C-alpha positions in Angstrom: 35.3 91.0 184.4 32.0 89.8 185.7 28.9 91.5 186.9 27.8 89.4 189.8 24.8 91.4 191.1 22.5 94.0 189.5 20.1 96.2 191.3 18.0 99.2 190.1 15.2 101.4 191.0 12.7 103.3 188.8 14.7 102.7 185.6 12.4 103.0 182.5 9.4 100.7 183.3 11.3 98.7 186.0 10.1 99.9 189.5 12.7 97.8 191.4 15.1 94.9 190.6 17.7 93.0 192.5 19.1 89.9 190.8 22.2 87.7 191.0 24.0 87.6 187.7 27.1 85.5 188.5 27.0 83.3 185.4 28.7 83.1 182.0 25.4 83.7 180.2 22.6 85.7 181.8 19.4 85.6 179.8 16.3 87.9 180.0 13.5 86.4 178.1 9.9 87.3 177.4 7.5 88.9 174.9 8.2 92.2 173.2 7.7 95.5 175.0 7.9 94.0 178.5 11.3 95.5 179.7 14.0 93.1 178.5 15.9 95.7 176.7 15.5 98.1 179.6 17.4 95.7 181.8 20.2 95.5 179.2 20.2 99.3 178.9 20.6 99.6 182.6 23.7 97.4 182.5 25.1 99.3 179.6 24.5 102.6 181.4 26.3 101.3 184.5 29.3 100.2 182.4 29.6 103.2 180.0 27.6 106.0 181.7 25.6 106.3 178.5 22.5 104.9 176.9 22.4 103.2 173.5 18.9 104.6 173.0 18.7 108.2 174.1 20.6 111.3 175.1 17.8 112.6 177.3 18.2 111.6 181.0 14.5 112.1 181.6 13.7 109.1 179.5 15.7 106.8 181.9 13.4 107.7 184.8 10.1 105.8 185.4 7.0 107.9 184.8 6.1 109.9 187.9 9.5 109.5 189.6 12.3 112.0 190.0 15.4 109.8 189.7 16.6 106.4 188.5 19.4 104.4 190.2 21.4 101.5 188.9 23.9 99.6 191.0 26.1 96.6 190.4 28.9 94.5 191.9 31.7 93.8 189.5 34.6 91.4 190.0 37.6 92.2 187.8 41.1 90.7 188.1 40.3 89.4 191.6 39.1 92.8 192.8 35.5 93.4 193.8 34.0 96.9 193.2 30.6 98.3 193.8 29.4 100.7 191.1 26.4 103.0 191.3 24.8 105.4 188.8 22.2 107.9 189.9 20.2 109.8 187.2 17.9 112.8 187.4 16.6 114.9 184.5 19.5 117.3 185.1 22.3 115.3 186.8 24.4 112.2 186.5 26.2 110.9 189.5 28.6 108.0 189.3 30.3 106.3 192.2 32.8 103.5 192.7 32.8 102.0 196.2 30.8 105.1 197.4 33.5 107.5 196.0 33.3 109.9 193.1 36.0 108.8 190.6 38.7 111.3 189.8 39.4 111.5 186.9 36.1 110.2 185.4 38.0 107.8 183.1 39.2 105.9 186.2 35.6 104.8 186.6 36.1 102.4 183.7 39.2 100.7 185.1 37.1 97.8 186.4 34.0 97.8 184.1 33.5 98.0 180.3 30.9 96.7 177.9 30.4 96.0 174.2 26.8 96.0 172.9 25.2 94.5 169.8 21.6 95.7 169.2 19.3 95.7 166.2 19.6 99.5 165.8 23.4 99.2 165.3 22.9 98.3 161.7 22.0 101.9 161.0 25.6 102.7 161.6 26.6 101.2 158.3 24.1 103.1 156.1 23.9 106.3 158.2 26.1 109.4 158.4 29.8 109.3 159.0 29.4 110.5 162.6 27.8 107.2 163.5 30.8 105.3 162.2 33.3 107.7 163.9 31.3 107.1 167.1 31.8 103.3 166.7 35.6 103.8 166.3 35.7 106.0 169.4 33.6 103.5 171.5 35.9 100.7 170.3 39.0 102.7 171.3 37.4 103.6 174.6 36.6 100.0 175.4 40.2 99.0 174.8 41.8 102.1 176.4 39.5 104.3 178.5 41.9 107.3 178.4 40.7 107.7 174.8 37.7 109.5 176.2 39.9 112.3 177.5 41.4 112.9 174.1 38.0 112.9 172.4 36.7 115.5 174.9 39.8 117.7 174.7 39.6 117.8 170.9 35.9 118.5 171.0 36.4 121.5 173.3 39.1 123.1 171.1 37.0 122.4 168.0 34.0 124.1 169.6 36.1 127.2 170.6 37.6 127.4 167.2 34.1 127.2 165.6 32.8 130.0 167.7 35.9 132.1 166.8 35.4 131.5 163.1 31.7 132.5 163.3 32.8 135.7 165.0 35.2 136.7 162.2 38.3 134.9 163.4 40.9 137.0 165.1 44.2 135.9 163.5 46.3 135.6 166.7 43.6 133.6 168.5 43.1 131.4 165.5 46.9 130.7 165.4 46.8 129.5 169.1 43.7 127.4 168.6 45.1 125.9 165.3 48.2 124.6 167.1 46.1 123.0 169.9 43.8 121.5 167.2 46.7 120.2 165.3 48.3 118.5 168.3 45.1 116.9 169.6 43.7 116.1 166.1 46.8 114.3 165.0 46.8 112.2 168.1 43.1 111.4 167.7 43.5 110.5 164.1 46.5 108.2 164.8 44.7 106.5 167.7 41.6 105.9 165.6 43.7 104.5 162.7 45.5 102.2 165.1 42.3 100.8 166.6 40.8 100.2 163.1 44.1 98.4 162.1 43.8 96.2 165.2 40.2 95.4 164.2 40.9 94.7 160.5 42.1 91.1 160.6 39.6 89.7 163.2 36.8 91.6 161.4 37.6 89.9 158.1 37.8 86.4 159.7 34.6 86.9 161.7 32.6 88.3 158.8 33.5 85.2 156.7 32.5 82.9 159.6 29.2 84.6 160.3 28.1 85.2 156.7 29.8 82.3 155.0 30.1 84.8 152.1 32.5 87.2 150.5 35.5 88.9 152.1 34.9 92.1 154.0 37.4 94.8 154.9 37.5 97.8 157.2 39.7 100.9 157.0 40.0 104.4 158.4 39.7 107.2 155.9 41.0 110.7 156.9 42.2 113.8 155.2 45.2 113.6 157.5 46.3 110.5 155.6 48.5 107.8 157.0 51.8 107.9 158.7 53.1 108.7 162.2 52.2 111.5 164.5 54.6 114.1 163.0 53.3 113.3 159.5 49.7 113.8 160.6 50.5 117.1 162.3 52.1 118.4 159.2 49.3 117.3 157.0 46.8 118.9 159.4 48.6 122.2 159.3 48.7 122.2 155.5 45.0 121.4 155.2 44.1 124.2 157.7 46.2 126.7 155.7 44.6 125.6 152.4 41.0 125.9 153.7 41.4 129.0 155.9 39.6 131.3 153.5 36.7 128.8 153.1 36.4 128.4 156.9 36.2 132.1 157.5 33.6 132.7 154.8 31.5 129.8 156.1 32.2 130.4 159.8 32.8 126.7 160.5 35.5 124.0 160.9 36.0 122.2 157.6 39.2 120.2 158.3 40.1 117.5 160.8 39.2 114.1 162.3 35.6 115.3 162.7 35.4 114.7 159.0 36.9 111.2 158.9 35.0 108.1 158.1 35.1 104.3 158.4 35.5 102.5 155.1 33.5 99.2 155.2 33.6 97.0 152.1 32.1 93.7 151.1 33.8 92.0 148.1 35.5 95.3 147.4 32.2 97.3 147.2 30.9 99.8 149.7 28.8 98.1 152.3 26.9 101.3 152.8 25.8 101.5 149.1 25.6 97.9 148.1 25.3 95.7 151.1 22.1 93.7 151.6 20.3 93.9 155.0 21.7 90.5 155.9 25.2 91.5 154.9 25.0 94.8 156.9 23.8 92.9 160.0 26.8 90.5 159.6 29.2 93.4 159.2 28.1 95.1 162.4 28.1 91.9 164.4 31.6 91.1 163.1 32.8 94.6 164.1 31.5 94.1 167.6 33.0 90.6 167.9 36.3 91.9 166.6 36.4 94.3 169.5 36.1 91.4 171.8 38.9 89.5 170.0 41.2 92.5 170.3 40.3 93.0 173.9 41.0 89.4 174.7 44.4 89.7 173.1 45.1 92.7 175.4 44.0 90.6 178.4 40.6 92.4 178.8 37.2 90.7 179.2 34.5 93.3 178.7 30.9 92.4 179.3 29.1 91.6 176.1 25.4 92.7 175.7 23.4 91.1 173.0 19.9 92.5 172.4 17.1 90.7 170.7 18.9 87.5 169.8 15.8 85.9 168.4 15.3 88.4 165.6 18.8 89.0 164.6 20.3 85.6 163.8 19.1 82.3 162.5 19.7 79.1 164.5 23.0 78.2 162.7 24.5 81.6 163.2 23.3 81.8 166.8 25.1 78.5 167.6 28.2 79.8 165.9 28.1 83.0 167.9 27.5 81.3 171.2 30.4 78.9 170.5 32.7 81.9 169.8 31.6 83.8 173.0 32.2 80.7 175.1 35.7 80.3 173.7 36.5 83.9 174.7 35.4 83.3 178.3 33.3 86.5 178.4 30.2 87.1 180.5 27.3 87.7 178.1 23.9 89.2 178.8 21.2 88.3 176.3 17.6 89.3 175.6 15.4 87.0 173.6 11.8 86.1 173.0 12.8 82.5 172.4 14.9 81.0 175.2 15.1 77.8 173.2 17.8 79.4 171.0 20.2 78.9 174.0 19.4 75.3 174.5 23.0 74.3 173.4 24.4 76.1 176.5 25.1 73.9 179.5 22.6 74.7 182.3 25.4 75.3 184.7 26.7 78.3 182.6 23.4 80.2 182.4 20.9 82.1 184.5 17.5 82.7 182.9 15.1 85.4 184.0 11.6 86.0 182.8 10.6 89.6 182.1 6.9 90.6 182.1 5.3 94.1 182.5 8.5 95.5 184.2 8.8 92.5 186.6 11.9 90.2 186.5 11.6 86.7 187.9 13.6 83.5 187.8 12.9 81.7 184.6 
């Protein structure tokens, strides 16, 4: 897929923008705090309907304005679609070819994106929820229907939590338990399958990026391994074992919402023992592994790379660009040093200069 044109209005500090983006590498260069990352965030929002920086819609909108709009033309598998995202402090409206997509997951049939940004390194050292979020985003990029499963499980989990806080009527708990078991077993299995798909390319990519020790990734869950029936049975057993604790504490204590991603370097926990450089390499290898798996499935998501200048040295930058070129992806890059991309053929790149919210040809 390729984003051939991007337009926006009143997004962050960008009053208005309309640029052609039909190139393998699209570069937004300039000094810090000028709006480069805001352009990348707009593309990410258009492709995922989310921000990688905030959950508050108000922050999308330029100061003094009431709404922000992002629009783009995407060509995927020979089909051209026009995407539009309108944001107000209280609403999000998404359209494809001037129609509201039904179901929402169909919006992503023609557009998907993978992002690598400096703040992603917090995923390794942070709470398990961040690592679960990465797995779900990876699963969603490969198979957008995963979004429906995550939402369905979340709704039942929320209903069950409210019931536990209210004292837990046994008959209602029994009904919700079965729904939770069915959805939770599917969610656990899909996450495990995605992590298994990422494992081999992640190991190879980490070695290539870092030039160092082996790294591994695994999915750790109380539901264990095995097929769907095995996970259902294990979930039922764990719910029965913890029922008393859940009622006393008034909260859900068992399920995929407690799972974690197990990242290791040389057999040791990356979270506990990884250096900053190793952690950065782990995250980049994970993101690139998504692209490798997507390529194997015949998918070409957009790749968004924020702050190239600060994240990688010249050798690793050259290695990364070579890899991206081999995958045939469209890549959007922000950088303070456009010289880092000198190895790219001029015919394969578009360069824009960003200064004080204005975007001009570089």
